N, C-alpha and C positions, 0 to 999 in steps of 0.2 A: 839698830831698831830700838825705840824707846820701850819702856816697860808696858806690858799689856794692861789695859784697864780692868781685866778680869783675871783673878788669880788662877782660875782653872784652865785657862787657855793653853799654857805650855804642856801640861800633862795630857791634854786632849790630843796633841799632835806628836806625842813622844814616840809611839811605835804601834804596829799592828799586832794585836794579841791573837793567840791561837783560838781563844774562846770567842763565841759569837758576841759582838758588841751590841749594847742597847741601841735601838733605832728610834727616831722620832715617831711618835704616835703609838709605839708599842706599850703594852702594859705587862706587869709581872703575871706569869702564868704558872699554875700548879702542874704537878706531874700528869694530871688528867686533862691538861689543856688541849692536847691533840685531838680529843674527841669533841671539842667545843667549836662553834663557828668562829671565824676570824674576827678580831676586834675591828670594828668599823670606824669608831670615833678617833680623831686625832687632833692635836693642838698645833696651831701655827699663828704667830702674830697676836696672841691673846684671844684667839677665837677657836671654838670647837667646831670641827667640820666632820662630815661623813663622806663627802666626795673628795677624791684626789685628782679631779679633773678641773684645771683652770682654763677658761676659754676666752680667746680674743674676740673682739666685736667689729673688726674692720672688714670691708670688701664683701659683705653679704649682698645677695641680689636685691633684698628689700628689708626694711625694718621688721616686717611680719615674719619673714624667713628667719631672721636673727632671733626673734623671740621664740619661735618654734624650736630652733636649734638649741638654745639655752635650756629650754624645758626638756628636750630629748636627751641632752647631755647629762642632766642631773648636776651640772656644775653649780657650786655655791660661791664661786669667785669668778668674776669676769674682769678683764682688763680693758682699759680705754685710753687711747692716745690723746692726751690733753691738747697738745699742739694742733693735732688734726681737727679736733672738735672746735677749738677756739677759732680756727680758720673759717668755720661755717657760721659764725655769728650766732644769731638767735636760735638756729637749729640745734645748737649744742645743748640747750636746755631741754628741748624736746627729746633728744637722744638720751640724756641722763634720766629723764622721767621714764623712758622706755626700759632702761636698765633697772631702775628702782622697782618697776612693776613686776619684774621677775623674782624679786626677793633675794637676789644674789648680792654678795658683798662686792663693792667696787674697788678695784685696784688700779688707780690712775697710773699712767706711765709717762716717762719723759722721752718717748720715741722722737727721733729727729734732732736731738741735741748732740753737739759735737764738742762742747766744753763743759767743764764742771760748773762754771758760772751760769751758763744757760740752764743746766739741769737743776741747780739749786733754786734758781728763780722760779722755774716752772713747778717745782715741787711745792714751794710755798703758795703759789697760786692754787694748786690742786687742793691743798689743805683748806684754804679759805673757801673755795667754791663747793667742795664736796664734804667738808667736815670729817675728814679722815686723816689719820697720821700714816696710813699705808702709802707707800710709793714704790712702784717698780722703777728702779733707776737704770736708765739706758744712756750711755754716753758713747757714741759711735766714733771709732777711730779710722775706719776705712770705708769709703763710699761704695766700693765694689763688693766686699764681703759683708759689710755691716758688722764687722768684728768690733767688739767693745775695746775702747781705749783703756788699758789697765791703770794708767797713771791718772788720767782725768777722773776715771770712775772711783778710784780710791780717794782722791781729793774731795769729790762730791759726797761720797758715802760718809767720810769722816765728819764733814760739816753737818750733814743732815741728821746723823745720829746725835750730834751735840744739840741740834735744834729740836729733838724730840720725835723724830720720824722712826717708823718701823720700815727699814729699808730692805727691799727685795732687789738685790743687785743682779742685773743681767751680766754675766761674766764668762770668761773662758773656762775651759775644763782643766786649767793649770792649778796644781796643788798649792804652789807658793803664793800665787795671786789670791787664791781663795783664803789662805791663812791670813794674809794681810788684811783682807776685808773683815774677817772675824776679829782680828786684833783691833780694828777700827771701831768695833761695836756692832757690826751686823750680826743678826741672829739667824739669818736665812741666806741661802745661796741659790742662784738660778743659772747654773752652767749650761752653755749651749750644747745642742746635739749636733748641729750643723748650721751653716749660714741661714739667716732668717728667710723663710719663704722658699727655700730650695727643695724641700721634700726629700732630702738625701738620707734622712734617718740619723742613726747614731754613727758618725764617721769615726769616732774614737771611743768605743765602749770600754777599752782598757783604762783610759783616763778616768772615766766615770766610776768604774769599779774601784780604782785607787782612791778617789775622793770619798766614796762610801766607806771604804775600809779605814782610811786615815782620819775621817771626821765623823765618828759615830755620835749620834745624838743631834747632829746639825741637820735641820730640814733641807733637803736637796730637791729642787724642782727643775727638771730638765726643761729648757726653754729654747725654742727655735729649731727648725730643721726637720721636725717630725713630719713624715709624709703619709703614713698609713697606720692603722691600728696595730699592725705587727711591730712597728717601731715603738709604740707606746708600751706594748707588752714587754718588749726587750728591756726598756728603761725600768719598768716596775720590777722585773725579775732580777735586775741588778741591785735592787734595794733602794732605788730613789723613792722619794716620798710622794711625789706628784708629777704631773705632766701639764705644761702650758703650751697651747698651740692655737693657731688661728687659721692660717691659709689652708691647711689640710681639710678643714671643715668648710670654710667659706668658699673655696674654689672647687669643691666636689660637685658632681652632677646633681646630686641630691644632698644638700647640706644637712638636712634634718636627719635623714637615715644615717649619714656618716657620723653625725654627732652621737647618735645612739650606738653605732659600732665602736667608736672610741670609748664610750662609757663602759661597755662590756669588756673591751680589751684591757682597759686600765684596772678594772675590778679583777679580772682573771689573772692578770700579771701580778698584782699585789697578793692575791691568794696563793699563787704558785710560789712567790718569794717566801711567804709565811710558812707554807707547807714544807719548803725545802726541796729545791730542784735537784735531781740526782746528778752526781758527778759524771762528767764525760770520761770514757775509757778509750784507750788506744787500740783495744782489740775486743773481739766479741766476748760477751759474758753470758753464759747460758742462763735463761730465766727460770728453767726447770732443772733442779739438781738431778744428777744421774747417780744411782746407787751402785752401778757396776754390775747389776744382774739383770738378765732379760725378764720382761714381764709377760707372763703367759695369759692370753685372753681366751 
């Protein structure tokens, strides 16, 4: 492996320390910080956000429902499949105007690409059309699971970073693959929770926990497979920085109410993580200490 372009990368991956590691979006707190409300602002891709909910825009019953869902979610970043929109011709411009009207940041994605070459071309088109260097990089390797192709993904990410993009790579929850993407210059990772649109939740929470422990300070956004707000809560309690989903809201009976439910779940999961969830025990632990003497009433 060639030398990493950033001097700090090797130290980042060296080992898991016993002490809590700094996390993306966290700020230094004083000894009295436990009495203060949680820090809501966090940084990603050069922008300051307060929401940790990224929302997809496909498959909603109507544009009106989509707008309402975005408002209910509080999401400040929405993603849009460029290939899907280009296929609709002139309607793509109307759709983009709808997104702009919400005030959310647009994160174009390369969904539907199967090679690095396709993804790179689409990313450059997105930059020209939407005047943004942000790109959610998707390079699918398997049509059945929609699993990312780690080799084509790395090739595309390496080139797009050189071309000045802020790459949000949709990747597997594999530590080594994620390290290679960071070595290529990516600042953000989007590991999957489960196959896209499956609603299975987090099929391998242990892998996500490992990523969080081994890559402190790297923004981790769980992407794909989230089915219910409970899945989002779990992801946030693991210490991930944000959640991106689409189908779980768009395919709900009431997408607007579901968007609100996910908003609350993500907020509560993050607050629980910051507060420190109690460790699990193998046996019962009395919540009320017993002094060993009867109490007479």
